[in-house]
C-alpha positions in Angstrom: 169.7 111.4 185.7 168.7 108.9 182.9 171.0 105.9 182.4 172.0 107.1 179.0 173.0 110.5 180.2 174.7 109.1 183.3 176.9 106.9 181.1 177.7 110.0 179.0 178.7 111.9 182.1 181.0 109.1 183.2 182.6 108.9 179.8 183.1 112.7 179.8 184.8 112.5 183.2 187.1 109.8 182.0 188.0 111.9 178.9 188.7 114.9 181.1 190.9 113.0 183.4 189.5 114.9 186.4 187.5 113.5 189.2 185.3 116.2 190.8 185.5 116.6 194.5 182.3 118.6 194.2 180.1 116.9 191.6 177.5 119.7 191.7 180.0 121.9 189.8 180.1 119.3 187.0 176.3 119.2 186.9 176.0 123.0 186.8 178.5 123.2 184.0 176.5 120.7 182.0 173.1 122.4 182.6 171.9 124.6 179.8 169.8 127.7 180.6 166.9 126.3 178.7 166.3 123.8 181.5 164.9 126.7 183.6 165.5 127.2 187.3 163.3 124.9 189.3 162.3 122.7 186.4 164.4 119.8 187.7 165.8 119.2 191.2 168.8 117.4 192.5 168.8 114.5 195.0 168.5 117.0 197.8 165.5 118.7 196.3 167.4 121.8 195.3 166.9 123.4 191.8 169.7 122.9 189.3 171.7 126.0 188.5 172.5 126.6 184.8 176.0 127.1 183.4 175.8 130.8 182.5 177.8 132.1 185.5 180.4 129.4 185.1 180.6 130.2 181.4 181.4 133.8 182.3 184.3 132.7 184.4 185.4 130.0 182.0 185.8 132.5 179.2 188.5 134.3 181.3 190.1 131.0 182.5 190.4 129.9 178.8 191.9 133.2 177.8 194.5 133.0 180.6 195.5 129.4 179.8 195.8 130.1 176.1 197.8 133.2 176.6 200.1 131.5 179.1 200.6 128.5 176.7 201.4 130.9 173.7 204.0 132.8 175.8 205.7 129.5 176.5 205.4 127.9 173.1 206.2 130.9 171.0 209.0 132.9 172.8 209.9 134.8 169.7 206.4 135.7 168.5 205.3 139.3 168.6 202.0 140.6 170.2 200.2 140.7 166.8 201.0 137.1 166.0 200.0 135.9 169.5 196.8 137.9 169.4 195.8 136.2 166.1 196.6 132.8 167.4 194.8 133.4 170.7 191.6 134.5 168.8 191.7 131.3 166.8 192.1 129.2 169.9 189.4 130.7 172.1 186.6 131.4 169.6 183.3 129.6 169.8 184.1 127.2 167.0 187.3 126.0 168.7 185.5 125.5 172.0 182.8 123.5 170.3 185.3 121.3 168.5 187.0 120.5 171.9 183.6 119.9 173.4 182.7 117.4 170.7 185.9 115.5 171.1 185.4 115.2 174.9 181.7 114.1 174.5 180.1 117.0 176.2 176.9 117.0 174.0 175.4 113.7 175.2 176.3 114.6 178.8 174.4 117.9 178.8 171.1 118.6 180.5 168.8 120.4 178.1 165.2 121.2 177.9 163.2 118.8 175.7 162.7 121.6 173.2 166.4 122.6 173.0 167.3 118.9 172.6 164.9 118.4 169.8 166.3 121.4 168.0 169.8 119.9 168.0 171.2 121.7 171.0 173.6 118.9 171.7 175.3 119.6 168.4 174.9 123.4 168.3 178.2 125.3 168.3 177.1 128.0 170.7 175.7 125.5 173.2 178.8 123.3 173.1 181.2 126.2 173.2 179.5 127.7 176.3 179.4 124.4 178.1 183.1 123.8 177.4 184.0 127.1 178.9 181.7 126.5 181.9 183.4 123.1 182.4 186.9 124.7 182.5 185.6 127.1 185.2 184.1 124.2 187.1 187.5 122.4 187.0 189.2 125.6 188.1 186.9 126.0 191.1 187.1 122.3 192.0 190.8 121.7 191.6 192.6 125.0 191.1 194.7 126.3 188.2 196.9 123.2 188.0 193.9 120.9 187.4 192.4 123.3 184.8 195.8 123.6 183.0 196.1 119.8 182.9 192.7 119.4 181.3 193.3 122.3 179.0 196.7 121.1 177.8 195.2 117.7 176.8 191.9 118.9 175.4 193.4 121.8 173.3 196.4 120.0 172.0 194.7 119.2 168.6 193.8 122.9 168.3 197.3 124.0 168.9 198.5 121.4 166.3 196.0 122.7 163.8 196.3 126.4 164.7 196.2 128.2 161.3 199.6 129.3 160.1 197.9 132.1 158.2 196.1 133.5 161.2 194.9 137.0 160.5 195.0 139.9 162.9 192.2 141.7 160.9 190.2 139.2 158.8 187.6 141.8 157.9 190.2 143.9 156.2 191.5 140.8 154.4 188.0 139.9 153.2 187.5 143.5 152.0 190.8 143.4 150.0 189.9 140.1 148.5 186.4 141.2 147.5 187.7 144.3 145.8 190.3 142.2 144.0 187.4 140.1 142.7 185.7 143.2 141.4 183.0 143.0 144.0 181.4 145.5 146.3 182.5 145.7 149.9 181.4 142.8 152.2 178.3 143.4 154.3 177.5 142.0 157.8 174.2 141.3 159.3 173.3 140.2 162.9 171.2 137.0 162.5 170.7 136.2 166.2 171.7 137.3 169.7 171.4 134.7 172.4 172.6 134.2 176.0 172.5 136.5 179.0 173.3 140.2 179.1 176.7 139.5 180.7 177.6 136.7 178.3 175.9 137.2 175.0 176.5 135.2 171.8 176.1 136.9 168.4 175.5 135.1 165.2 176.5 137.3 162.2 176.2 136.6 158.5 179.0 137.8 156.1 178.1 138.4 152.5 180.1 139.2 149.4 178.1 139.8 146.2 178.2 136.8 143.9 179.1 134.3 146.7 177.0 132.4 149.2 176.9 134.1 152.6 178.3 132.4 155.7 177.4 132.8 159.4 179.6 132.6 162.5 179.4 133.3 166.2 181.3 135.4 168.6 181.1 137.0 172.1 180.6 140.4 170.6 179.3 141.7 167.3 182.9 142.5 166.3 184.2 139.0 167.1 181.3 137.4 165.2 182.0 139.5 162.2 185.7 138.6 162.3 184.8 134.9 162.6 182.4 135.1 159.7 185.0 136.9 157.5 187.5 134.3 158.4 185.0 131.5 157.4 184.5 133.1 154.0 188.2 133.5 153.4 188.8 129.8 154.3 186.0 128.6 152.1 187.4 130.5 149.1 190.9 129.2 149.7 192.4 132.6 150.6 193.8 131.4 153.9 
């Protein structure tokens, strides 16, 4: 581990407020798939594992922690309102913002090519690593440790959770486009990355006469919703 990255990892650990009993879990959470199995080896000569399996678990850990927090914070909210809030709090953009605040990017292990292409700042890379890190903390210290980190790290997201959260942003964008005298919005898959069990879709949403916008999601549907929401926010609808 280079001195610069080692310091970034130490800073990240301080920001998390969690000391890993098993540091290999932290290293796995911070290792991007681009590194390639066997490309680097730890102090014992073992190949580093990438964070895809942890990301798979972390996605579920995050969903549980958000749902539990929403149940406690909004006792009068109905299912639709909580579902809209949950979507805003677990999407790739929210995870990436949390990752940036914690300093995950500089602490990650990436291939030289991925690093040169801006992987340390890429939303999908940061979001996946954040989820993998939650899973690593869950495995290392249990649910209480994961909840402690989550409550601290996600507090700004809860504070900024959109009051106009939409259950169906695609329908809202469609209504807005028709109200502007435009044709129905269109959606196009720009990229599909990640493993088969944990893919990330990048989708472009377009409304005639307006610049298109792209967003990411765990499924094509989630990415389309995120892109529709991004257009609505840009145009000041929400």
